[in-house]
N, CA, C and O atoms as a MOPAC input file, in Angstrom:
PM7 MOZYME 1SCF
protein

 N     59.08000 1   128.57600 1    91.54700 1
 C     57.83400 1   128.17200 1    91.19800 1
 C     57.31500 1   129.23600 1    90.16300 1
 O     57.46900 1   130.44100 1    90.36100 1
 N     56.68300 1   128.72000 1    89.03000 1
 C     56.02600 1   129.56100 1    88.08800 1
 C     54.82200 1   130.04900 1    88.47500 1
 O     54.04200 1   129.27700 1    89.03300 1
 N     54.53700 1   131.10200 1    88.30000 1
 C     53.25500 1   131.77400 1    88.64900 1
 C     52.27000 1   131.61500 1    87.41600 1
 O     52.63700 1   131.70800 1    86.24500 1
 N     51.08500 1   131.38500 1    87.79500 1
 C     49.99700 1   131.09600 1    86.75000 1
 C     49.35800 1   132.36100 1    86.32700 1
 O     48.67100 1   132.38400 1    85.30500 1
 N     49.53000 1   133.34600 1    87.00500 1
 C     48.74300 1   134.56000 1    86.88200 1
 C     49.32200 1   135.48300 1    85.57700 1
 O     48.59900 1   136.12400 1    84.81400 1
 N     50.58300 1   135.40800 1    85.51600 1
 C     51.21700 1   136.23200 1    84.55900 1
 C     52.21700 1   135.35500 1    83.46000 1
 O     52.73400 1   134.32600 1    83.89500 1
 N     52.42100 1   135.66600 1    82.38000 1
 C     53.07000 1   135.20200 1    81.53700 1
 C     54.64000 1   134.94700 1    81.72700 1
 O     55.27700 1   135.71300 1    82.45000 1
 N     55.24300 1   133.91400 1    81.10600 1
 C     56.61700 1   133.59500 1    81.32000 1
 C     57.46200 1   134.50200 1    80.22900 1
 O     57.13000 1   134.51300 1    79.04400 1
 N     58.35000 1   135.10400 1    80.62600 1
 C     59.12000 1   135.99000 1    79.92800 1
 C     60.54700 1   135.33600 1    79.60200 1
 O     61.21600 1   134.89500 1    80.53700 1
 N     60.98300 1   135.27500 1    78.39100 1
 C     62.34100 1   134.91300 1    78.01200 1
 C     62.98500 1   136.05700 1    77.69700 1
 O     62.44800 1   136.76200 1    76.84300 1
 N     64.19500 1   136.48400 1    78.26500 1
 C     64.71700 1   137.72900 1    78.13600 1
 C     66.13700 1   137.47900 1    77.62300 1
 O     66.89600 1   136.69800 1    78.19600 1
 N     66.48700 1   138.19300 1    76.48100 1
 C     67.85700 1   138.18500 1    76.06300 1
 C     68.86000 1   139.09300 1    76.94900 1
 O     68.39500 1   139.99500 1    77.64500 1
 N     70.07500 1   138.86500 1    76.91000 1
 C     70.98100 1   139.71900 1    77.66800 1
 C     71.64300 1   140.77600 1    77.02600 1
 O     71.44100 1   141.94600 1    77.34900 1
 N     72.55900 1   140.38400 1    75.97900 1
 C     73.42700 1   141.47800 1    75.06200 1
 C     72.26500 1   142.10000 1    74.29200 1
 O     71.35700 1   141.43700 1    73.79300 1
 N     72.37900 1   143.54400 1    74.23200 1
 C     71.62500 1   144.18900 1    73.47900 1
 C     70.10500 1   144.43800 1    74.12000 1
 O     69.28600 1   145.21100 1    73.62400 1
 N     69.92200 1   143.77100 1    75.11500 1
 C     68.53400 1   143.87100 1    75.70100 1
 C     68.67800 1   144.27100 1    77.13600 1
 O     68.31800 1   145.42100 1    77.38500 1
 N     69.10200 1   143.59800 1    78.06300 1
 C     69.41400 1   144.01600 1    79.50700 1
 C     70.55800 1   144.97900 1    79.38500 1
 O     70.52700 1   146.03300 1    80.02000 1
 N     71.58700 1   144.66800 1    78.58800 1
 C     72.85700 1   145.67800 1    78.65700 1
 C     73.05700 1   145.94600 1    77.18300 1
 O     72.56900 1   145.27000 1    76.27800 1
 N     73.84300 1   147.02800 1    77.04200 1
 C     74.40600 1   147.41300 1    75.71600 1
 C     75.04200 1   146.34500 1    75.02900 1
 O     75.73400 1   145.62800 1    75.75200 1
 N     74.98800 1   146.02300 1    73.72900 1
 C     75.76000 1   144.87100 1    73.04400 1
 C     77.07800 1   145.17300 1    72.91800 1
 O     77.48900 1   145.91800 1    72.02800 1
 N     77.87500 1   144.59200 1    73.84100 1
 C     79.39200 1   144.70100 1    73.80700 1
 C     79.94900 1   143.25100 1    73.87500 1
 O     81.11000 1   143.07400 1    74.24300 1
 N     79.22000 1   142.30800 1    73.56000 1
 C     79.75500 1   140.78800 1    73.58100 1
 C     81.23100 1   140.74900 1    72.85300 1
 O     81.51400 1   141.38700 1    71.83900 1
 N     82.00300 1   139.98300 1    73.48400 1
 C     81.92500 1   139.34300 1    74.61300 1
 C     82.07400 1   139.90400 1    76.04400 1
 O     81.95100 1   139.21700 1    77.05800 1
 N     82.33900 1   141.16900 1    76.02100 1
 C     82.30700 1   141.81900 1    77.12300 1
 C     80.85900 1   142.17100 1    77.66200 1
 O     79.88400 1   141.77300 1    77.02400 1
 N     80.69100 1   142.93600 1    78.86800 1
 C     79.33200 1   143.20700 1    79.22300 1
 C     79.20700 1   144.65300 1    79.09000 1
 O     80.02700 1   145.39500 1    79.62900 1
 N     78.18800 1   145.11800 1    78.37500 1
 C     77.96100 1   146.54000 1    78.22400 1
 C     77.39300 1   147.07600 1    79.39100 1
 O     77.18700 1   146.33400 1    80.35100 1
 N     77.07200 1   148.45300 1    79.43600 1
 C     76.33400 1   149.19500 1    80.36400 1
 C     74.78500 1   148.66000 1    80.40100 1
 O     74.23100 1   148.22800 1    79.39000 1
 N     74.19800 1   148.73300 1    81.58700 1
 C     72.82700 1   148.36400 1    81.70200 1
 C     72.00400 1   149.31700 1    80.78100 1
 O     72.22400 1   150.52700 1    80.73700 1
 N     71.05000 1   148.69600 1    80.05500 1
 C     69.97900 1   149.49400 1    79.12700 1
 C     69.26500 1   150.46200 1    80.23600 1
 O     69.22600 1   150.07400 1    81.40300 1
 N     68.78300 1   151.53600 1    79.92500 1
 C     68.02000 1   152.38800 1    80.65800 1
 C     66.80500 1   151.80600 1    81.04100 1
 O     66.03800 1   151.44300 1    80.15000 1
 N     66.45000 1   151.63100 1    82.40900 1
 C     65.39800 1   151.16900 1    83.04200 1
 C     65.35100 1   149.62600 1    82.93600 1
 O     64.31200 1   149.06800 1    83.28700 1
 N     66.35100 1   148.92000 1    82.49900 1
 C     66.23800 1   147.49600 1    82.35900 1
 C     65.96200 1   146.75100 1    83.73300 1
 O     64.96900 1   146.04300 1    83.90400 1
 N     66.97600 1   146.98800 1    84.73600 1
 C     66.76300 1   146.34000 1    85.89400 1
 C     65.68900 1   146.69700 1    86.67200 1
 O     65.13600 1   145.83700 1    87.35800 1
 N     65.28700 1   147.90500 1    86.66800 1
 C     64.01000 1   148.56900 1    87.34800 1
 C     62.64600 1   147.92600 1    86.88300 1
 O     61.69100 1   147.59600 1    87.58700 1
 N     62.80500 1   147.83400 1    85.48600 1
 C     61.52900 1   147.11200 1    84.75100 1
 C     61.52700 1   145.65900 1    85.18500 1
 O     60.50500 1   145.25300 1    85.73800 1
 N     62.55800 1   144.81000 1    85.00400 1
 C     62.54100 1   143.58400 1    85.20500 1
 C     62.16600 1   143.17600 1    86.64900 1
 O     61.40900 1   142.22800 1    86.86100 1
 N     62.70700 1   143.90500 1    87.61800 1
 C     62.35900 1   143.73000 1    88.95800 1
 C     60.83500 1   143.96100 1    89.18100 1
 O     60.14600 1   143.18600 1    89.84500 1
 N     60.40700 1   144.97700 1    88.63600 1
 C     58.90000 1   145.32800 1    88.68300 1
 C     58.14500 1   144.16100 1    88.30600 1
 O     57.22900 1   143.69300 1    88.98200 1
 N     58.58200 1   143.67600 1    87.13600 1
 C     57.88500 1   142.58400 1    86.33100 1
 C     57.78800 1   141.27300 1    87.31600 1
 O     56.73600 1   140.66300 1    87.50600 1
 N     58.96000 1   140.95900 1    87.87000 1
 C     59.15900 1   139.85000 1    88.68600 1
 C     58.24300 1   140.05000 1    89.89600 1
 O     57.48500 1   139.15300 1    90.26200 1
 N     58.32300 1   141.31000 1    90.55500 1
 C     57.39000 1   141.50500 1    91.78000 1
 C     55.84800 1   141.40400 1    91.58700 1
 O     55.03600 1   141.18000 1    92.48500 1
 N     55.55500 1   141.62200 1    90.15400 1
 C     54.15600 1   141.68300 1    89.76300 1
 C     53.74700 1   140.19000 1    89.24700 1
 O     52.68500 1   139.97200 1    88.66300 1
 N     54.58700 1   139.32800 1    89.49400 1
 C     54.26900 1   137.81000 1    89.18100 1
 C     54.84300 1   137.31600 1    87.87800 1
 O     54.76100 1   136.10200 1    87.69500 1
 N     55.35400 1   137.97600 1    87.03300 1
 C     55.94800 1   137.56900 1    85.85600 1
 C     57.00000 1   136.47200 1    86.14100 1
 O     57.71100 1   136.70300 1    87.11900 1
 N     57.22900 1   135.34100 1    85.48100 1
 C     58.39900 1   134.50700 1    85.65900 1
 C     59.44000 1   134.88700 1    84.64000 1
 O     59.10100 1   134.98700 1    83.46000 1
 N     60.53800 1   135.08100 1    84.96900 1
 C     61.73100 1   135.56900 1    84.14100 1
 C     62.79400 1   134.40300 1    83.88500 1
 O     63.36600 1   133.73900 1    84.75000 1
 N     62.91200 1   134.31700 1    82.63600 1
 C     64.04200 1   133.34900 1    82.27800 1
 C     65.08800 1   134.10100 1    81.43300 1
 O     64.80600 1   134.66800 1    80.37800 1
 N     66.26500 1   134.06400 1    81.95600 1
 C     67.31800 1   134.61100 1    81.02400 1
 C     67.72100 1   133.54800 1    79.77700 1
 O     68.13500 1   132.39100 1    79.85800 1
 N     67.49100 1   134.23200 1    78.80600 1
 C     67.64400 1   133.36900 1    77.43900 1
 C     68.75100 1   134.09000 1    76.57700 1
 O     68.49300 1   135.15100 1    76.00800 1
 N     69.95600 1   133.50600 1    76.49400 1
 C     71.03500 1   134.30000 1    75.76000 1
 C     71.84700 1   133.22300 1    74.97700 1
 O     71.85800 1   132.00200 1    75.13000 1
 N     72.48900 1   133.97200 1    74.14200 1
 C     73.55900 1   133.14800 1    73.24300 1
 C     74.79200 1   132.69500 1    74.17100 1
 O     75.56400 1   131.78100 1    73.87800 1
 N     74.84300 1   133.33100 1    75.11900 1
 C     76.25000 1   133.16400 1    76.04400 1
 C     76.15600 1   131.76100 1    76.69500 1
 O     75.06800 1   131.27100 1    77.00100 1
 N     77.24500 1   131.18500 1    76.87800 1
 C     77.26300 1   129.78700 1    77.45800 1
 C     78.71900 1   129.79400 1    78.31200 1
 O     79.60000 1   130.62100 1    78.07600 1
 N     78.82100 1   128.88700 1    79.20100 1
 C     80.00300 1   128.62200 1    80.00400 1
 C     80.47900 1   129.96400 1    80.79900 1
 O     79.63200 1   130.56700 1    81.45900 1
 N     81.66300 1   130.38400 1    80.75200 1
 C     82.20100 1   131.55000 1    81.51900 1
 C     81.47500 1   132.91300 1    81.24000 1
 O     81.17800 1   133.69700 1    82.14100 1
 N     81.23400 1   133.11000 1    79.99300 1
 C     80.54500 1   134.31400 1    79.51300 1
 C     79.00900 1   134.29900 1    80.03000 1
 O     78.43400 1   135.36600 1    80.24900 1
 N     78.38300 1   133.08300 1    80.21300 1
 C     77.28300 1   133.09400 1    80.62900 1
 C     77.07200 1   133.26300 1    82.15300 1
 O     76.05500 1   133.74500 1    82.65200 1
 N     78.24300 1   132.77100 1    82.89300 1
 C     78.32400 1   132.86600 1    84.33400 1
 C     78.55400 1   134.46600 1    84.64800 1
 O     78.08600 1   134.98600 1    85.66100 1
 N     79.22900 1   135.10100 1    83.79100 1
 C     79.60300 1   136.50100 1    84.06000 1
 C     78.23700 1   137.30900 1    83.86200 1
 O     77.93800 1   138.22600 1    84.62700 1
 N     77.49700 1   136.95300 1    82.88800 1
 C     76.10100 1   137.73800 1    82.72300 1
 C     75.26900 1   137.41900 1    83.95400 1
 O     74.62000 1   138.34400 1    84.44300 1
 N     75.21300 1   136.15200 1    84.53600 1
 C     74.18600 1   135.80400 1    85.53500 1
 C     74.80800 1   136.66200 1    86.76700 1
 O     74.02900 1   137.33400 1    87.44300 1
 N     76.06200 1   136.65600 1    87.04300 1
 C     76.67000 1   137.36100 1    88.17000 1
 C     76.39600 1   138.96000 1    88.18600 1
 O     76.14100 1   139.67400 1    89.15600 1
 N     76.52100 1   139.29400 1    86.85600 1
 C     76.24600 1   140.71300 1    86.62700 1
 C     74.76200 1   141.17600 1    87.06200 1
 O     74.53800 1   142.22400 1    87.66600 1
 N     73.85800 1   140.31300 1    86.69700 1
 C     72.50400 1   140.53200 1    86.96300 1
 C     72.22500 1   140.49800 1    88.48800 1
 O     71.59500 1   141.36800 1    89.08900 1
 N     72.81900 1   139.28700 1    89.08700 1
 C     72.76100 1   139.18500 1    90.59700 1
 C     73.30800 1   140.46200 1    91.32600 1
 O     72.73900 1   140.92300 1    92.31500 1
 N     74.50600 1   141.03700 1    90.75200 1
 C     74.87200 1   142.21100 1    91.41100 1
 C     74.06000 1   143.42500 1    91.29200 1
 O     74.29300 1   144.40300 1    92.00200 1
 N     73.09900 1   143.40400 1    90.40700 1
 C     72.22100 1   144.52800 1    90.01200 1
 C     70.83300 1   144.15700 1    90.69900 1
 O     69.81000 1   144.79400 1    90.45100 1
 N     70.87300 1   143.05600 1    91.60300 1
 C     69.70400 1   142.64600 1    92.27200 1
 C     68.74300 1   141.76700 1    91.68000 1
 O     67.70000 1   141.56000 1    92.30000 1
 N     68.93900 1   141.21800 1    90.57200 1
 C     68.05000 1   140.42200 1    89.71200 1
 C     68.54800 1   139.06700 1    89.49500 1
 O     69.67300 1   138.84100 1    89.05200 1
 N     67.60600 1   138.07000 1    89.84700 1
 C     67.84600 1   136.67700 1    89.80000 1
 C     66.75700 1   136.10100 1    88.93700 1
 O     65.61500 1   136.55100 1    89.02800 1
 N     67.04800 1   135.14600 1    88.12000 1
 C     66.00800 1   134.64900 1    87.24000 1
 C     65.62200 1   133.29200 1    87.67400 1
 O     66.42000 1   132.58400 1    88.28800 1
 N     64.35300 1   132.87800 1    87.36100 1
 C     63.76600 1   131.56700 1    87.53100 1
 C     64.58600 1   130.56000 1    86.95400 1
 O     64.82300 1   129.54500 1    87.60900 1
 N     65.07700 1   130.72100 1    85.73800 1
 C     65.79900 1   129.71900 1    85.12500 1
 C     66.98900 1   130.49400 1    84.15400 1
 O     66.99200 1   131.71600 1    84.00000 1
 N     67.84700 1   129.71500 1    83.62000 1
 C     68.87200 1   130.48100 1    82.78800 1
 C     69.06500 1   129.44500 1    81.55500 1
 O     69.54900 1   128.32900 1    81.73700 1
 N     68.66500 1   129.88900 1    80.34900 1
 C     68.82000 1   129.06500 1    79.15900 1
 C     68.23900 1   127.68200 1    79.43100 1
 O     68.84500 1   126.66300 1    79.09900 1
 N     67.09300 1   127.66400 1    80.02200 1
 C     66.31600 1   126.46200 1    80.16900 1
 C     64.77800 1   126.91100 1    80.67100 1
 O     64.51400 1   127.95000 1    81.27600 1
 N     63.98200 1   126.03400 1    80.33100 1
 C     62.66100 1   126.34200 1    80.73700 1
 C     62.33500 1   126.20900 1    82.18900 1
 O     61.38000 1   126.83900 1    82.64300 1
 N     62.97500 1   125.52400 1    82.86000 1
 C     62.79000 1   125.46700 1    84.34600 1
 C     64.28800 1   125.03300 1    85.01400 1
 O     65.09400 1   124.38200 1    84.34900 1
 N     64.53300 1   125.41200 1    86.23000 1
 C     65.79700 1   125.22000 1    86.77400 1
 C     66.49500 1   123.90200 1    86.80400 1
 O     67.71000 1   123.72200 1    86.72100 1
 N     65.45500 1   122.90700 1    86.95000 1
 C     65.99400 1   121.40200 1    87.05800 1
 C     66.34500 1   120.67800 1    85.61200 1
 O     66.94400 1   119.61400 1    85.45900 1
 N     65.81700 1   121.53500 1    84.61500 1
 C     66.03100 1   120.96400 1    83.09900 1
 C     67.41700 1   120.45200 1    82.96400 1
 O     68.32600 1   121.16200 1    83.39300 1
 N     67.67500 1   119.37100 1    82.45100 1
 C     69.08300 1   118.98000 1    82.01500 1
 C     69.04300 1   118.93100 1    80.45200 1
 O     68.14000 1   118.33700 1    79.86100 1
 N     70.09400 1   119.60100 1    79.78400 1
 C     70.08400 1   119.57900 1    78.41500 1
 C     70.56000 1   118.45600 1    77.94000 1
 O     71.64600 1   118.04600 1    78.35000 1
 N     69.86700 1   117.79100 1    77.03700 1
 C     70.38400 1   116.59400 1    76.18900 1
 C     70.05000 1   116.91400 1    74.74600 1
 O     69.37900 1   117.90700 1    74.46200 1
 N     70.50700 1   116.09200 1    73.85600 1
 C     70.18300 1   116.23800 1    72.56600 1
 C     68.62600 1   115.82300 1    72.11800 1
 O     68.16900 1   115.95800 1    70.98300 1
 N     68.01200 1   115.35700 1    73.12900 1
 C     66.70100 1   114.86400 1    73.00000 1
 C     65.68800 1   115.95300 1    73.37600 1
 O     64.48100 1   115.76700 1    73.21900 1
 N     66.19600 1   117.09900 1    73.87600 1
 C     65.52800 1   118.23100 1    74.28600 1
 C     65.72800 1   119.53100 1    73.59100 1
 O     66.86500 1   119.98000 1    73.44100 1
 N     64.64700 1   120.16900 1    73.15100 1
 C     64.72100 1   121.22100 1    72.14900 1
 C     65.55400 1   122.29900 1    73.02300 1
 O     65.54400 1   122.34900 1    74.25300 1
 N     66.27300 1   123.14400 1    72.16300 1
 C     66.99900 1   124.29000 1    72.88200 1
 C     65.90200 1   125.33500 1    72.97000 1
 O     66.23200 1   126.36100 1    73.56500 1
 N     64.73700 1   125.28500 1    72.52400 1
 C     63.77800 1   126.28600 1    72.48300 1
 C     63.28300 1   126.44200 1    73.93300 1
 O     62.84700 1   125.43200 1    74.48500 1
 N     63.30400 1   127.47000 1    74.52400 1
 C     62.67200 1   127.84400 1    75.79700 1
 C     61.09600 1   127.95800 1    75.64000 1
 O     60.51500 1   128.50700 1    74.70400 1
 N     60.55700 1   127.38000 1    76.65300 1
 C     59.07600 1   127.43700 1    76.92800 1
 C     58.79500 1   128.70800 1    77.76600 1
 O     58.91900 1   128.86600 1    78.98100 1
 N     58.36500 1   129.61600 1    76.76700 1
 C     58.02300 1   131.06900 1    77.24000 1
 C     56.80400 1   131.56300 1    76.48500 1
 O     56.49000 1   131.03900 1    75.41600 1
 N     56.07100 1   132.61700 1    77.04500 1
 C     54.91800 1   133.13500 1    76.40800 1
 C     55.40900 1   134.47000 1    75.56500 1
 O     54.84800 1   134.74000 1    74.50300 1
 N     56.29100 1   135.14900 1    75.98900 1
 C     56.85500 1   136.35500 1    75.46300 1
 C     58.43100 1   136.30000 1    75.41600 1
 O     59.11400 1   135.85300 1    76.33700 1
 N     58.92100 1   136.80400 1    74.24500 1
 C     60.43700 1   136.78500 1    74.12200 1
 C     60.78300 1   138.13300 1    74.07600 1
 O     60.23100 1   138.80800 1    73.20600 1
 N     61.66500 1   138.73100 1    74.90700 1
 C     62.11900 1   140.11400 1    74.80700 1
 C     63.58700 1   139.99900 1    74.29900 1
 O     64.45200 1   139.37200 1    74.91100 1
 N     63.78900 1   140.64000 1    73.15800 1
 C     65.00500 1   140.39800 1    72.39700 1
 C     65.38100 1   141.72400 1    71.59500 1
 O     64.45400 1   142.28300 1    71.00800 1
 N     66.41600 1   142.17300 1    71.53200 1
 C     66.95700 1   143.20800 1    70.57600 1
 C     66.85600 1   142.80800 1    69.05800 1
 O     66.88000 1   143.74200 1    68.25600 1
 N     66.75200 1   141.61700 1    68.60600 1
 C     66.53000 1   141.09200 1    67.44000 1
 C     65.18600 1   140.81100 1    67.01600 1
 O     64.99500 1   140.06900 1    66.05300 1
 N     64.15300 1   141.38400 1    67.70800 1
 C     62.79400 1   141.24700 1    67.27400 1
 C     62.68900 1   141.89800 1    66.10300 1
 O     63.58800 1   142.63400 1    65.69700 1
 N     61.39700 1   141.65300 1    65.34300 1
 C     61.01900 1   142.43500 1    64.06200 1
 C     60.93900 1   143.89900 1    64.68900 1
 O     60.47300 1   144.03900 1    65.82000 1
 N     61.32400 1   144.81800 1    64.06400 1
 C     61.19000 1   146.30100 1    64.54800 1
 C     62.20500 1   146.63100 1    65.64800 1
 O     62.14900 1   147.75100 1    66.15600 1
 N     63.11800 1   145.76100 1    66.05500 1
 C     64.01000 1   146.02900 1    67.10000 1
 C     63.55900 1   146.14200 1    68.44000 1
 O     62.37500 1   145.92600 1    68.69700 1
 N     64.34900 1   146.44900 1    69.29700 1
 C     63.95200 1   146.48700 1    70.72500 1
 C     63.27100 1   147.83200 1    71.07400 1
 O     63.79900 1   148.92600 1    70.87200 1
 N     61.93700 1   147.62800 1    71.66500 1
 C     61.28000 1   148.82900 1    71.74900 1
 C     61.73700 1   149.75400 1    73.08000 1
 O     61.42200 1   150.94400 1    73.09300 1
 N     62.34900 1   149.27400 1    73.98800 1
 C     62.92900 1   149.95700 1    75.18500 1
 C     62.05700 1   149.48100 1    76.22800 1
 O     60.91600 1   149.03300 1    76.11700 1
 N     62.87100 1   149.66900 1    77.41300 1
 C     62.14800 1   149.08000 1    78.69900 1
 C     60.95800 1   149.97300 1    79.08200 1
 O     59.97000 1   149.45300 1    79.60100 1
 N     61.00200 1   151.09100 1    78.88500 1
 C     59.70400 1   151.90100 1    79.16400 1
 C     58.42900 1   151.31900 1    78.42500 1
 O     57.36500 1   151.13700 1    79.01700 1
 N     58.61800 1   151.05100 1    77.12100 1
 C     57.50600 1   150.58800 1    76.35000 1
 C     57.10500 1   149.29900 1    76.87000 1
 O     55.90900 1   149.07100 1    77.05400 1
 N     58.14000 1   148.29000 1    77.16600 1
 C     57.77300 1   146.97500 1    77.69600 1
 C     57.20600 1   147.11900 1    78.99700 1
 O     56.39400 1   146.22500 1    79.23600 1
 N     57.36700 1   147.96800 1    79.94400 1
 C     56.85800 1   148.27800 1    81.22400 1
 C     55.34100 1   148.58400 1    80.91700 1
 O     54.44300 1   148.03800 1    81.55700 1
 N     55.11900 1   149.42800 1    79.96800 1
 C     53.81600 1   149.95900 1    79.76500 1
 C     52.82800 1   148.90200 1    79.18900 1
 O     51.63000 1   148.89400 1    79.47100 1
 N     53.42800 1   148.01800 1    78.36400 1
 C     52.63700 1   147.10800 1    77.41100 1
 C     52.32400 1   145.99800 1    78.52100 1
 O     51.15400 1   145.64400 1    78.66800 1
 N     53.26400 1   145.47900 1    79.24900 1
 C     53.11800 1   144.38400 1    80.29400 1
 C     52.25400 1   144.62900 1    81.51700 1
 O     51.35600 1   143.91600 1    81.96400 1
 N     52.73100 1   145.82600 1    81.97500 1
 C     51.92300 1   146.15800 1    83.32400 1
 C     50.77300 1   147.10900 1    83.03100 1
 O     49.95100 1   147.28900 1    83.92900 1
 N     50.64400 1   147.67400 1    81.98300 1
 C     49.50500 1   148.53200 1    81.64900 1
 C     49.31400 1   149.72100 1    82.45700 1
 O     48.18900 1   150.17700 1    82.66200 1
 N     50.45600 1   150.28000 1    82.95800 1
 C     50.46000 1   151.43300 1    83.82500 1
 C     51.53400 1   152.38200 1    83.32700 1
 O     52.43800 1   151.97000 1    82.60100 1
 N     51.44800 1   153.61800 1    83.70000 1
 C     52.53600 1   154.65000 1    83.43100 1
 C     53.59900 1   154.18800 1    84.26200 1
 O     53.34600 1   153.61700 1    85.32200 1
 N     54.79700 1   154.38800 1    83.86200 1
 C     56.08100 1   154.19000 1    84.41500 1
 C     56.22000 1   155.32600 1    85.57100 1
 O     55.54800 1   156.34400 1    85.41000 1
 N     56.95700 1   155.23600 1    86.60500 1
 C     57.25900 1   156.26400 1    87.57600 1
 C     57.79000 1   157.26400 1    86.79100 1
 O     57.29700 1   158.38800 1    86.87400 1
 N     58.78200 1   157.03400 1    85.98300 1
 C     59.55500 1   157.98800 1    85.36000 1
 C     58.71000 1   158.92900 1    84.48900 1
 O     58.90600 1   160.14500 1    84.49000 1
 N     57.77500 1   158.34100 1    83.75600 1
 C     56.61700 1   159.09500 1    83.12900 1
 C     55.95600 1   160.01900 1    84.00000 1
 O     55.70200 1   161.17100 1    83.64600 1
 N     55.65200 1   159.53300 1    85.18500 1
 C     54.88500 1   160.44100 1    86.10000 1
 C     55.74900 1   161.48100 1    86.56800 1
 O     55.27100 1   162.61000 1    86.66900 1
 N     57.05300 1   161.26200 1    86.89700 1
 C     58.04100 1   162.29500 1    87.27700 1
 C     57.99600 1   163.37100 1    86.07800 1
 O     57.85900 1   164.57200 1    86.31100 1
 N     58.13300 1   162.80600 1    84.67700 1
 C     58.16100 1   163.81300 1    83.71900 1
 C     57.08400 1   164.74300 1    83.59000 1
 O     57.25800 1   165.92800 1    83.30600 1
 N     55.74000 1   164.10200 1    83.84000 1
 C     54.62800 1   165.00400 1    83.65700 1
 C     54.57800 1   166.01700 1    84.73600 1
 O     54.09000 1   167.10600 1    84.43600 1
 N     55.02500 1   165.82500 1    86.00300 1
 C     54.99700 1   166.56300 1    87.02500 1
 C     56.12500 1   167.60700 1    86.81900 1
 O     55.92300 1   168.73600 1    87.26600 1
 N     57.24200 1   167.35400 1    86.21400 1
 C     58.41300 1   168.31200 1    85.92400 1
 C     57.75400 1   169.18200 1    84.82500 1
 O     57.90100 1   170.40300 1    84.88500 1
 N     56.99900 1   168.59500 1    83.77700 1
 C     56.57000 1   169.37900 1    82.86700 1
 C     55.43600 1   170.44700 1    83.35700 1
 O     55.37700 1   171.58500 1    82.89200 1
 N     54.65100 1   170.00700 1    84.23200 1
 C     53.62300 1   170.85600 1    84.69100 1
 C     54.28200 1   172.09700 1    85.70200 1
 O     53.79400 1   173.21700 1    85.85100 1
 N     55.31300 1   171.65600 1    86.23600 1
 C     56.09600 1   172.63400 1    87.13000 1
 C     56.59900 1   173.79900 1    86.09400 1
 O     56.34600 1   174.99100 1    86.26600 1
 N     57.29300 1   173.31400 1    85.07700 1
 C     58.01100 1   174.19200 1    84.15300 1
 C     56.84800 1   174.96100 1    83.41200 1
 O     57.07400 1   176.15100 1    83.18900 1
 N     55.71500 1   174.48100 1    83.02900 1
 C     54.63200 1   175.23900 1    82.23300 1
 C     54.13300 1   176.20000 1    83.19200 1
 O     53.76000 1   177.28400 1    82.74400 1
 N     54.05800 1   175.97500 1    84.50300 1
 C     53.43800 1   176.95900 1    85.47300 1
 C     54.31700 1   178.06700 1    85.61600 1
 O     53.79900 1   179.16400 1    85.82200 1
 N     55.54800 1   177.97700 1    85.54400 1
 C     56.55800 1   178.87900 1    85.62400 1
 C     56.51500 1   179.82500 1    84.52700 1
 O     56.36000 1   181.03300 1    84.70700 1
 N     56.66000 1   179.24500 1    83.31600 1
 C     56.57000 1   179.99600 1    82.12500 1
 C     55.33600 1   180.67700 1    81.82400 1
 O     55.41000 1   181.61400 1    81.02900 1
 N     54.17600 1   180.36800 1    82.32900 1
 C     52.83200 1   180.93700 1    82.40800 1
 C     52.81100 1   182.28000 1    83.05000 1
 O     52.08400 1   183.19800 1    82.67200 1
 N     53.66900 1   182.34700 1    84.06600 1
 C     53.69200 1   183.49000 1    85.11300 1
 C     54.50100 1   184.59000 1    84.28100 1
 O     54.27800 1   185.76300 1    84.58200 1
 N     55.38800 1   184.33100 1    83.29900 1
 C     56.33500 1   185.22000 1    82.73500 1
 C     55.55100 1   186.02000 1    81.65000 1
 O     56.12500 1   186.88100 1    80.98200 1

């Protein structure tokens, strides 16, 4: 079911969720799965939108599942959609997250901040660590 309180996100796989090693699967991008899970829990609808198809697509979907992430739909606007030549391949989404955006991929930390409007847990840890180190060096 699509949540009406948050936008629908179409998310690319290669170069966005994982490093671009197509046709292989690269390593997960830093904070990708953590950010996507937080977005999903916050009410965003997540659609996997990728060039992959067939066996390569199944590999990507299974890779995401193995990392605890399942999508509302995969390469379609809703799970029941059946592709025909009469339906556009364009996904019905509000925001597209892709490494081929103008300006490139901003990173999952930036996406987290922009879409959730809060500091990430990692940023908070960095601030605490910095404060601790500053307090040690002030004593010297």
